[in-house]
C-alpha positions as CSV (number, residue, x, y, z in Angstrom):
1,M,-12.3,72.5,-43.6
2,K,-8.8,72.6,-41.8
3,A,-10.1,70.2,-39.3
4,V,-11.1,67.7,-42.0
5,S,-7.8,68.2,-43.7
6,K,-5.9,67.5,-40.5
7,L,-8.0,64.4,-39.8
8,L,-7.3,63.0,-43.3
9,I,-3.6,63.7,-42.8
10,N,-3.6,61.9,-39.5
11,V,-5.4,58.9,-41.1
12,L,-2.9,58.9,-43.9
13,N,0.0,58.9,-41.5
14,V,-1.6,56.1,-39.4
15,A,-2.2,54.0,-42.5
16,M,1.6,54.4,-43.5
17,A,2.8,53.6,-40.0
18,F,0.5,50.6,-39.9
19,S,1.8,49.4,-43.2
20,L,5.5,49.8,-42.1
21,A,5.0,48.2,-38.7
22,S,3.0,45.3,-40.2
23,M,5.7,44.7,-42.8
24,A,8.4,44.6,-40.2
25,I,6.5,42.3,-37.9
26,L,5.6,39.9,-40.7
27,V,9.1,39.7,-42.2
28,F,10.9,39.5,-38.9
29,G,8.4,36.9,-37.6
30,N,8.7,34.8,-40.7
31,V,12.5,34.9,-40.5
32,V,12.5,33.8,-36.8
33,L,10.0,31.0,-37.6
34,R,12.0,29.8,-40.6
35,Y,15.4,29.7,-38.9
36,A,14.3,28.8,-35.3
37,F,11.4,26.6,-35.8
38,N,11.9,25.4,-39.5
39,S,8.5,26.7,-40.5
40,G,7.0,29.9,-41.6
41,I,4.0,32.0,-42.5
42,T,3.1,31.2,-46.1
43,W,1.4,34.4,-46.9
44,S,3.9,36.7,-45.1
45,E,6.0,37.6,-48.1
46,E,3.1,38.4,-50.3
47,M,1.3,40.4,-47.7
48,S,4.5,42.4,-47.0
49,R,4.8,43.2,-50.6
50,Y,1.2,44.4,-50.8
51,L,1.7,46.5,-47.7
52,F,4.9,48.0,-49.2
53,V,2.9,49.0,-52.3
54,Y,0.3,50.7,-50.2
55,M,2.9,52.5,-48.0
56,V,4.5,53.8,-51.2
57,F,1.4,55.0,-52.8
58,L,0.1,56.6,-49.5
59,G,3.4,58.1,-48.9
60,S,3.3,59.7,-52.4
61,I,0.1,61.5,-51.4
62,G,1.7,62.8,-48.2
63,A,4.8,63.9,-50.0
64,L,2.7,65.8,-52.6
65,K,0.8,67.5,-49.7
66,D,4.0,68.6,-48.0
67,N,5.6,69.5,-51.4
68,Q,8.4,67.0,-50.9
69,H,8.6,65.4,-54.3
70,L,11.8,65.9,-56.2
71,G,11.8,68.7,-58.7
72,V,14.2,70.9,-60.8
73,D,13.5,74.5,-60.0
74,I,16.8,76.1,-60.9
75,I,15.1,78.1,-63.8
76,V,11.8,78.7,-62.0
77,K,13.5,80.4,-59.1
78,K,14.9,83.1,-61.3
79,L,11.6,83.9,-63.0
80,P,9.5,86.9,-62.2
81,H,6.6,86.3,-59.7
82,T,3.8,86.3,-62.4
83,L,5.7,84.0,-64.6
84,K,6.4,81.6,-61.7
85,R,2.6,81.4,-61.2
86,V,2.0,80.6,-64.9
87,V,4.8,77.9,-65.0
88,Y,3.4,76.4,-61.8
89,I,-0.1,76.2,-63.3
90,I,1.2,74.7,-66.5
91,S,3.3,72.1,-64.7
92,S,0.4,71.3,-62.4
93,L,-1.8,70.7,-65.5
94,F,0.8,68.2,-66.8
95,I,0.8,66.5,-63.5
96,L,-3.0,66.2,-63.6
97,Y,-2.7,64.6,-67.0
98,V,-0.2,62.0,-65.7
99,L,-2.5,61.4,-62.7
100,Y,-5.4,60.8,-65.2
101,L,-3.2,58.2,-67.0
102,V,-2.5,56.5,-63.7
103,L,-6.1,56.6,-62.7
104,D,-7.2,55.2,-66.1
105,G,-4.6,52.4,-66.0
106,S,-5.3,51.5,-62.4
107,W,-9.1,51.4,-63.0
108,K,-8.7,49.2,-65.9
109,M,-6.4,46.8,-64.0
110,T,-8.8,46.8,-61.0
111,L,-11.7,45.9,-63.3
112,L,-9.7,43.2,-65.0
113,N,-8.6,41.6,-61.8
114,M,-12.0,41.6,-59.9
115,N,-12.3,37.9,-60.1
116,S,-8.5,37.1,-59.7
117,S,-7.0,36.4,-56.3
118,A,-3.5,36.4,-55.0
119,P,-2.0,32.9,-54.6
120,A,-1.0,32.9,-50.9
121,T,-3.3,35.4,-49.2
122,G,-6.4,34.9,-51.4
123,L,-6.9,38.7,-51.6
124,P,-8.6,39.9,-54.7
125,L,-6.0,41.5,-56.9
126,S,-8.4,44.4,-57.5
127,F,-7.7,45.4,-53.9
128,I,-4.0,45.7,-54.9
129,Y,-4.6,47.7,-58.1
130,G,-7.2,49.9,-56.4
131,I,-4.7,51.8,-54.5
132,G,-3.6,53.4,-57.8
133,V,-7.1,54.7,-58.2
134,F,-7.2,56.1,-54.7
135,M,-3.7,57.7,-55.0
136,S,-4.4,59.4,-58.3
137,V,-7.7,60.8,-57.1
138,C,-6.2,62.1,-53.8
139,M,-3.2,63.6,-55.5
140,A,-5.4,65.2,-58.3
141,L,-7.5,66.9,-55.5
142,I,-4.4,68.3,-53.9
143,I,-3.1,69.6,-57.2
144,I,-6.5,71.2,-58.0
145,V,-6.6,72.8,-54.6
146,N,-3.1,74.2,-55.0
147,I,-4.0,75.6,-58.5
148,I,-6.9,77.3,-57.0
149,H,-4.7,78.8,-54.3
150,V,-2.2,80.1,-56.9
151,I,-5.0,81.6,-58.9
152,R,-6.7,83.3,-56.0
153,D,-3.7,84.3,-53.9
154,P,-0.8,85.9,-55.7
155,H,1.6,85.1,-52.8
156,A,0.6,81.5,-52.6
157,I,3.2,80.6,-55.2
158,E,6.0,81.4,-52.8
159,L,4.7,78.8,-50.3
160,L,3.9,76.1,-53.0
161,S,7.1,76.4,-54.9
162,Q,9.3,76.7,-51.8
163,S,12.1,74.3,-51.8
164,K,15.4,73.9,-50.0
165,D,18.6,73.1,-51.6
166,S,20.9,70.5,-50.1
167,E,23.4,73.3,-49.3
168,E,20.8,75.1,-47.2
169,I,19.8,71.9,-45.3
170,A,23.3,70.6,-44.5
171,P,24.2,73.1,-41.8
172,A,20.9,72.7,-40.1
173,T,20.9,68.9,-40.0
174,H,24.7,68.4,-39.5
175,P,26.2,70.3,-36.7
176,H,29.7,69.8,-37.9
177,H,29.7,71.3,-41.4
178,L,32.4,70.2,-43.8
179,N,34.5,73.3,-43.0
180,N,34.7,72.4,-39.3
181,I,35.9,68.8,-39.9
182,P,39.6,68.4,-39.3
183,P,41.6,66.9,-42.2
184,V,42.2,63.1,-42.3
185,G,45.7,62.2,-40.8
186,G,45.9,65.1,-38.5
187,G,47.5,67.5,-41.1
188,K,46.9,71.2,-40.9
């Protein structure tokens, strides 16, 4: 199971990297063509926009998997262990409901746009809206697996609700913490 999970994570990371690299190449190439040769790639802007949408949606899956989405946990941190588990499960159920709404809306938009195509690339618009279906299903699976872990293992909540405050991150990422910076103007 872990091998399959690792493979899927690697595929996700490659897809995001491909989207970012393709966007950069298309936009840079189009700028060079436009200013140096007074021409351009007509579908470059549209394809870059679609690649950006894919990168964001795929990135949201990766961020959920790594527990990197923003959250307010000031109250949850102070709760007893058992209550943390209950709050985590309830909040995960709310997230599953929102993901259902995204899935439903994306599915309807995908079906509505099956016969429509993008003006410059000619890609079916259902291809663009379909990423919402993919994202919501993948994120729902991650949430369901996390809920199962919290129910089965009482200590899983500590790993799943683990977050770092900006104050905890600052010294590790910045070697010169604010206390070590000399005052502006050389005053003491």
